[in-house]
matplotlib code that plots the C-alpha trace (Angstrom):
import matplotlib.pyplot as plt

x = [50.2, 47.1, 46.5, 43.7, 44.5, 43.3, 44.7, 47.3, 45.6, 45.7, 42.5, 42.3, 42.6, 39.7, 38.9, 38.9, 36.6, 34.1, 34.4, 33.7, 30.7, 29.2, 29.2, 26.2, 23.2, 19.4, 19.3, 22.2, 20.4, 17.2, 19.2, 21.0, 17.8, 15.9, 18.4, 16.7, 19.2, 16.6, 15.1, 18.0, 17.1, 15.5, 14.9, 16.4, 16.5, 20.2, 19.5, 20.1, 17.2, 16.1, 16.0, 12.2, 12.2, 14.6, 12.4, 9.5, 10.8, 11.5, 8.3, 6.5, 9.6, 8.1, 4.6, 5.2, 7.0, 4.3, 1.2, 3.0, 4.2, 0.6, -1.3, 0.9, 1.2, -2.1, -1.4, 1.8, -0.1, -2.5, 0.2, 2.2, -0.8, -1.6, 1.7, 2.3, 5.1, 4.1, 6.0, 4.5, 5.0, 7.1, 9.4, 8.5, 10.4, 8.0, 5.4, 2.6, 0.4, -1.2, 0.8, 1.4, 2.5, 5.8, 6.7, 6.1, 9.5, 8.7, 6.1, 8.7, 11.1, 8.4, 7.5, 11.3, 12.0, 8.8, 10.1, 13.4, 12.1, 9.9, 13.1, 14.3, 11.1, 11.6, 14.3, 11.6, 8.9, 10.3, 8.3, 7.8, 10.7, 12.1, 15.9, 18.1, 20.5, 24.0, 27.3, 27.5, 24.4, 26.7, 27.3, 23.8, 24.3, 25.8, 22.9, 20.7, 20.4, 23.2, 21.9, 24.2, 22.4, 19.3, 21.0, 22.4, 18.7, 17.3, 20.2, 19.6, 15.6, 15.9, 18.4, 15.9, 13.0, 14.7, 15.5, 11.9, 10.6, 13.2, 15.9, 19.5, 22.7, 24.4, 27.4, 25.1, 23.3, 26.4, 27.8, 24.9, 25.3, 28.8, 28.2, 25.8, 28.4, 31.0, 28.5, 28.6, 32.5, 32.2, 30.1, 32.6, 29.7, 31.6, 35.1, 36.0, 34.8, 38.1, 39.7, 39.2, 41.1, 43.7, 44.7, 46.5, 48.1, 49.4, 50.5, 52.7, 54.8, 54.3, 51.7, 48.5, 46.3, 48.1, 48.4, 51.5, 53.0, 55.2, 57.5, 57.8, 60.6, 58.0, 54.9, 51.8, 49.2, 46.3, 47.8, 50.4, 52.7, 55.0, 53.5, 51.0, 49.2, 47.5, 44.9, 44.9, 41.9, 40.1, 40.8, 40.3, 36.7, 36.0, 36.6, 34.7, 31.8, 31.7, 31.8, 29.1, 26.7, 27.1, 26.9, 23.9, 21.9, 22.4, 21.6, 18.1, 17.5, 18.2, 16.0, 13.2, 11.5, 8.2, 5.3, 6.3, 9.8, 12.3, 9.8, 9.2, 13.0, 14.2, 11.5, 13.0, 16.6, 15.7, 14.1, 17.7, 19.5, 17.2, 17.9, 21.6, 21.2, 19.2, 22.2, 24.4, 22.2, 22.1, 25.8, 25.9, 28.3, 28.8, 27.2, 25.7, 23.2, 20.2, 20.4, 21.0, 17.9, 15.9, 17.0, 16.3, 12.8, 12.2, 13.2, 11.2, 8.0, 7.9, 8.3, 5.5, 3.6, 4.1, 3.8, 0.0, 0.0, 3.0, 2.1, 0.8, -1.3, 0.5, -1.2, 2.2, 5.8, 8.9, 10.6, 14.3, 13.8, 12.4, 14.7, 17.8, 16.4, 16.1, 19.6, 21.1, 19.4, 20.1, 23.7, 24.1, 22.6, 25.2, 28.2, 27.2, 27.6, 31.1, 31.3, 33.3, 35.7, 33.7, 34.2, 32.7, 29.2, 29.3, 29.8, 26.8, 24.8, 26.0, 24.8, 21.3, 21.2, 22.6, 19.8, 19.9, 23.8, 23.7, 21.3, 23.6, 26.7, 24.8, 23.6, 27.5, 28.7, 26.0, 26.3, 30.2, 30.1, 27.4, 29.6, 27.4, 27.8, 27.1, 24.4, 22.5, 19.0, 17.8, 15.1, 17.0, 17.2, 16.4, 13.0, 12.3, 13.6, 11.1, 8.3, 8.4, 8.2, 5.9, 4.2, 4.7, 3.4, 5.1, 8.3, 8.2, 7.3, 10.3, 12.6, 11.3, 12.0, 15.6, 15.9, 14.8, 17.2, 20.0, 18.7, 18.8, 22.3, 23.5, 22.0, 23.6, 27.0, 26.4, 26.2, 29.6, 29.1, 31.3, 32.7, 29.5, 27.6, 30.0, 30.1, 26.2, 25.9, 28.7, 26.8, 23.6, 25.0, 26.7, 23.8, 21.8, 24.3, 25.1, 21.3, 20.8, 23.6, 22.6, 19.0, 20.0, 22.3, 20.4, 20.0, 23.7, 24.4, 22.0, 23.6, 27.3, 25.9, 24.4, 27.4, 29.4, 27.4, 27.7, 31.6, 31.6, 29.1, 31.4, 34.3, 32.8, 31.7, 35.1, 37.3, 35.4, 35.7, 32.5, 32.0, 32.1, 29.2, 27.3, 27.7, 26.7, 23.7, 22.4, 22.8, 20.8, 17.4, 14.4, 13.6, 16.8, 17.9, 21.2, 24.1, 26.4, 23.9, 21.3, 18.4, 15.3, 13.5, 9.8, 7.6, 10.9, 12.0, 15.6, 17.6, 18.2]
y = [-2.0, -1.3, 2.0, 4.0, 4.7, 8.6, 9.6, 7.1, 6.7, 3.3, 1.6, 1.0, 4.6, 6.5, 8.9, 6.1, 4.0, 7.1, 7.6, 4.2, 3.9, 7.1, 5.4, 3.1, 3.5, 3.3, 0.2, -1.4, -0.5, -2.5, -5.3, -5.9, -5.4, -7.6, -10.1, -10.6, -11.3, -13.6, -10.0, -10.4, -13.8, -13.5, -16.9, -16.9, -20.7, -20.6, -17.9, -14.4, -12.3, -9.7, -5.9, -6.2, -9.2, -7.1, -3.7, -5.7, -6.8, -3.1, -1.6, -1.0, 1.8, 3.8, 3.5, 4.7, 7.8, 8.1, 8.0, 9.9, 12.9, 13.0, 13.2, 15.7, 18.3, 19.7, 19.9, 21.8, 24.0, 25.0, 25.6, 27.7, 29.7, 30.0, 31.5, 33.7, 31.1, 32.0, 33.3, 36.6, 37.7, 40.5, 40.1, 40.3, 37.2, 35.0, 33.2, 33.1, 36.2, 35.2, 34.4, 30.4, 28.5, 27.4, 24.4, 21.5, 20.7, 19.5, 16.9, 15.7, 15.3, 13.5, 11.1, 10.3, 10.1, 7.6, 5.5, 5.0, 4.3, 1.7, 0.0, 0.0, -1.7, -4.3, -5.9, -6.1, -7.3, -9.6, -9.4, -5.7, -5.6, -8.6, -7.8, -9.5, -12.1, -10.7, -11.9, -8.6, -9.5, -9.9, -6.3, -5.0, -1.6, -0.7, -2.5, 0.1, 3.8, 5.3, 7.6, 10.3, 10.5, 11.3, 13.6, 15.5, 15.6, 17.1, 19.8, 20.7, 20.7, 23.1, 25.5, 25.7, 26.2, 28.8, 30.5, 30.3, 31.9, 34.4, 34.3, 33.4, 35.1, 32.7, 32.0, 30.3, 28.3, 27.2, 26.4, 24.2, 22.3, 21.9, 20.5, 18.2, 17.0, 16.3, 14.0, 11.8, 11.9, 10.5, 7.4, 7.2, 8.0, 9.2, 9.2, 6.4, 8.6, 9.3, 5.9, 4.7, 7.7, 8.0, 4.4, 3.9, 7.0, 5.5, 2.3, 4.3, 5.5, 2.2, 3.2, 2.0, 3.1, 6.3, 6.1, 8.1, 7.4, 10.0, 8.9, 11.6, 12.1, 12.5, 10.8, 12.0, 13.2, 10.8, 8.1, 6.4, 6.3, 8.3, 7.8, 9.8, 8.2, 10.3, 8.7, 11.0, 9.2, 9.7, 13.2, 14.0, 12.3, 14.4, 17.6, 16.1, 15.7, 19.1, 20.6, 18.0, 18.8, 22.6, 22.3, 20.0, 22.0, 25.0, 23.6, 22.2, 25.5, 27.5, 25.4, 25.3, 28.2, 26.6, 24.6, 21.0, 21.4, 20.7, 17.7, 16.1, 16.4, 15.1, 12.1, 11.2, 11.5, 9.2, 6.5, 6.5, 6.3, 3.4, 1.4, 1.9, 0.7, -2.2, -3.1, -3.0, -4.9, -7.8, -8.2, -8.2, -5.1, -4.3, -3.5, -0.1, -1.8, -2.2, 1.5, 3.0, 1.1, 2.4, 6.1, 5.8, 4.6, 7.0, 9.8, 8.6, 8.0, 11.4, 13.3, 11.6, 12.2, 15.8, 16.3, 16.4, 19.3, 21.2, 20.5, 23.8, 25.4, 24.7, 25.1, 24.9, 25.2, 23.3, 26.4, 26.1, 23.4, 21.1, 22.3, 21.9, 18.5, 17.1, 18.2, 16.7, 13.2, 13.1, 13.7, 11.1, 8.6, 9.6, 9.5, 6.3, 4.7, 5.0, 3.0, 0.2, 2.4, 2.5, 6.5, 5.9, 5.2, 8.6, 10.2, 8.2, 9.6, 13.1, 12.6, 11.4, 14.7, 16.9, 19.3, 21.2, 21.1, 22.5, 25.2, 26.2, 26.5, 28.6, 30.7, 31.2, 31.8, 34.0, 36.5, 36.5, 37.6, 40.1, 41.4, 40.6, 38.7, 35.0, 35.3, 38.0, 36.9, 36.9, 35.9, 33.7, 30.5, 27.3, 27.5, 31.1, 31.0, 28.0, 29.6, 32.7, 30.2, 27.5, 28.6, 27.2, 23.5, 23.4, 24.4, 22.0, 19.2, 20.2, 19.9, 16.7, 15.2, 16.6, 15.1, 11.6, 12.0, 12.6, 9.7, 7.2, 8.3, 7.8, 4.4, 3.6, 4.4, 2.5, -0.8, 0.1, 2.2, 4.9, 6.4, 6.8, 8.1, 10.7, 11.9, 12.0, 13.8, 16.5, 17.0, 17.4, 19.6, 21.9, 22.4, 23.6, 25.5, 27.4, 27.9, 29.1, 31.7, 32.8, 33.6, 35.1, 37.6, 38.4, 42.0, 42.4, 40.4, 42.6, 45.8, 44.6, 43.8, 47.2, 48.9, 47.0, 48.2, 51.9, 51.5, 49.7, 52.5, 55.2, 53.6, 53.4, 57.0, 58.3, 56.3, 54.3, 54.8, 56.4, 54.0, 51.1, 52.9, 53.0, 49.4, 48.6, 50.8, 49.1, 45.6, 46.9, 45.8, 48.5, 50.2, 49.2, 52.5, 54.6, 52.3, 55.1, 56.8, 54.3, 56.3, 54.6, 56.1, 56.7, 53.5, 51.5, 49.3, 49.2, 46.3, 45.9]
z = [11.8, 9.7, 8.5, 7.2, 3.6, 3.6, 7.0, 7.9, 11.4, 13.0, 12.8, 16.7, 17.6, 19.0, 16.1, 13.5, 15.5, 15.7, 12.3, 11.5, 13.8, 12.4, 8.9, 10.4, 8.4, 9.8, 7.7, 9.5, 12.5, 11.6, 10.4, 13.6, 15.6, 13.5, 12.1, 8.9, 6.1, 4.6, 3.2, 0.6, -0.6, -3.8, -5.8, -9.1, -9.9, -10.5, -13.5, -14.0, -13.5, -16.1, -15.8, -15.8, -13.0, -11.0, -11.2, -10.4, -7.0, -6.1, -7.7, -4.5, -3.6, -6.6, -5.7, -2.2, -3.2, -6.0, -3.5, -0.7, -2.8, -4.7, -1.5, 0.7, -2.2, -1.5, 2.1, 1.2, -1.0, 1.9, 4.4, 1.8, 1.1, 4.6, 5.7, 2.4, 1.0, -2.5, -5.9, -7.0, -10.5, -9.8, -12.9, -16.7, -17.1, -14.9, -17.0, -14.4, -13.7, -10.2, -7.0, -6.8, -3.7, -3.3, -0.6, -3.4, -2.8, 1.1, -0.6, -3.0, -0.2, 2.0, -0.9, -1.2, 2.7, 2.7, -0.3, 1.6, 4.9, 3.3, 1.9, 5.8, 6.7, 4.3, 6.7, 9.5, 7.2, 4.4, 1.0, 1.0, -1.5, -3.4, -3.2, -6.5, -5.5, -4.6, -3.6, -1.6, 0.6, 3.5, 4.0, 4.8, 5.6, 2.2, 0.3, 1.6, 0.9, 3.2, 6.3, 5.2, 1.9, 3.9, 6.2, 3.0, 1.4, 4.7, 4.9, 1.0, 1.7, 4.8, 3.1, 0.1, 2.2, 4.3, 1.1, -0.3, 3.1, 4.2, 1.4, 2.1, 1.0, -1.8, 0.4, 3.0, 0.1, -1.1, 2.5, 2.9, -0.4, 0.6, 3.8, 2.1, -0.4, 2.7, 4.2, 0.8, 1.0, 4.5, 3.3, 0.2, -2.4, -5.4, -4.0, -6.6, -9.5, -10.7, -10.4, -13.8, -15.3, -12.7, -12.1, -15.3, -14.6, -11.0, -13.3, -15.3, -11.8, -10.5, -8.0, -9.4, -6.2, -6.4, -2.5, -1.0, 2.3, 4.2, 7.0, 9.4, 12.2, 15.1, 16.1, 14.5, 17.3, 18.0, 15.4, 17.6, 14.5, 12.3, 9.1, 7.0, 4.0, 1.5, -0.9, -4.2, -6.0, -2.8, -2.4, -6.0, -5.8, -2.9, -4.7, -7.6, -5.3, -4.0, -7.6, -8.7, -5.9, -6.5, -10.4, -10.2, -7.7, -9.4, -12.6, -11.5, -9.7, -13.2, -15.3, -13.2, -15.1, -16.5, -15.2, -15.0, -16.7, -13.9, -12.3, -16.0, -17.2, -13.9, -14.1, -17.6, -16.4, -13.4, -16.1, -18.0, -14.5, -13.4, -16.8, -16.2, -12.4, -13.4, -15.7, -13.0, -10.5, -13.3, -13.3, -9.3, -9.7, -6.1, -2.6, -3.8, -6.3, -4.0, -2.6, -6.2, -7.2, -4.0, -4.7, -8.6, -8.1, -5.2, -7.3, -10.2, -8.1, -6.3, -9.5, -11.2, -8.1, -8.0, -11.9, -12.0, -9.6, -11.3, -15.1, -16.6, -15.1, -12.0, -8.6, -6.8, -7.4, -6.2, -5.0, -4.0, -1.6, -4.5, -7.2, -5.1, -3.7, -7.1, -8.5, -5.2, -5.4, -9.0, -8.7, -5.8, -8.2, -10.8, -8.6, -7.1, -10.7, -10.1, -6.9, -8.4, -10.4, -13.8, -14.5, -17.8, -16.1, -14.4, -17.6, -18.9, -15.9, -16.6, -20.5, -19.1, -17.0, -19.9, -20.5, -16.9, -17.4, -20.9, -19.9, -17.1, -19.2, -21.8, -19.2, -18.1, -21.5, -22.4, -19.5, -19.8, -23.5, -22.5, -19.9, -16.9, -13.8, -13.9, -11.3, -13.0, -14.0, -17.6, -20.0, -22.5, -21.1, -23.2, -22.0, -22.3, -25.9, -26.5, -24.7, -26.9, -30.0, -29.0, -25.9, -22.4, -23.2, -26.2, -24.8, -21.9, -24.3, -26.6, -23.8, -22.6, -25.9, -25.6, -22.4, -23.6, -26.4, -23.9, -21.6, -24.5, -25.4, -21.7, -21.7, -25.0, -23.4, -20.5, -23.0, -24.4, -27.6, -26.1, -29.4, -31.2, -27.9, -27.2, -31.0, -31.0, -27.7, -28.7, -31.9, -30.1, -27.3, -30.0, -32.2, -29.2, -27.7, -31.1, -31.6, -28.4, -28.2, -31.6, -30.8, -27.6, -28.8, -32.3, -31.4, -30.9, -34.0, -35.9, -34.6, -35.2, -39.0, -39.2, -37.9, -40.4, -43.4, -42.1, -42.0, -45.5, -47.1, -45.5, -47.2, -50.4, -50.3, -49.4, -52.0, -54.1, -57.9, -59.2, -61.9, -59.5, -57.7, -60.8, -61.6, -57.8, -58.2, -61.6, -59.6, -56.8, -56.7, -57.0, -54.0, -52.1, -51.2, -52.0, -50.9, -49.4, -47.4, -46.7, -47.9, -49.2, -52.1, -51.8, -51.8, -51.2, -48.4, -46.7, -47.6, -44.1]

ax = plt.figure().add_subplot(projection="3d")
ax.plot(x, y, z, "-o")
ax.set_aspect("equal")
plt.show()
């Protein structure tokens, strides 16, 4: 009897049938109703399409997201001002000095949603999108953005909007994000993310798929059998999905501190991910290729449509609804890169998305070193430090350059230059991290140096040979003050 590898349930049983039916996407519904497989037929004259040709076929997806977001953003601003959904500059670490409307994230969501629905409509009206040739065209529902991704995006936006309007306890926000992550696991988006690493381990023990079957002395309820199967790769992938979703959404939420910063860095990351996705489409990697391209282009178009309203001086902010949405959508694309067991491409995607991740890791380390809670707010994020040095626009542009550098490294990794890219990415991240922590802890480091000098001076005063003190005094520059006491002579300056 054929059994589901994750649960061991028989395929014919009622629960599995319901689970399988729930995986139908809206795109699949369109396809069944319209019977339009010709929408997937792109004439390539027997040759491999270039990345530019594939991009050209999907370009209207980006245009739709751009136009819808650009036009709906002013409407969301009016609604936010009408109902008082604004960000008031009540804290010193905030850059703006007047209230600014939230709900920009809703406009971005509408742009992404419109682009995805446009891709669904292309099944009804061939020609809206020129899909690249694929041997996976028979499985229509998987070539489109799954409906569970839309459900997850909607949940994330609703949770973020509720937090913007009323404020939500952290546990409620985490619960909403984990529920959205569970929807991805149901549609197996990211469940194979660990396969490239774990399958060799399974090969060593003679079980490459790492599927373990347990024979029970009784019949398992609802299955009709006495076997229970456990797919280790699937469940490890499911745990990674939850971790990645929480990490990405919190990373984008933390870095959203300057006008246009998150929107621009996400757009740059979307460009990097788009290049990787186009490379996979060229090689006909799998049935997720088209949906991945649509999601990348929808994300890029929505960010570009929102950026004119959000760049300094901003007239509207993303809010939690937008920052969580951008993090969730980006990580969905990254997880989908591993759909055919290419874990190294997931790593490439994480490098493309490195700027928000680095900032979050630094915040955790910095607060732990200071003995604070990791959830406590501070003004020592990367963008805060850069703002104090080069201003708001300068800080944003510097971080754009950082995001572009990591996006380039991620694209290079996808082409096979793994060793060099990992080394360069590590060096760049380490330089940013050490510099940021040094600046954030400058006051503490100065206090530690002052304390050390005080102890050293006290030690010299208690037990040092007077002749040695005289020699040190002769070597000391004029006006440096007494070594043991720290006193500065008239007209002199302290050595510190």
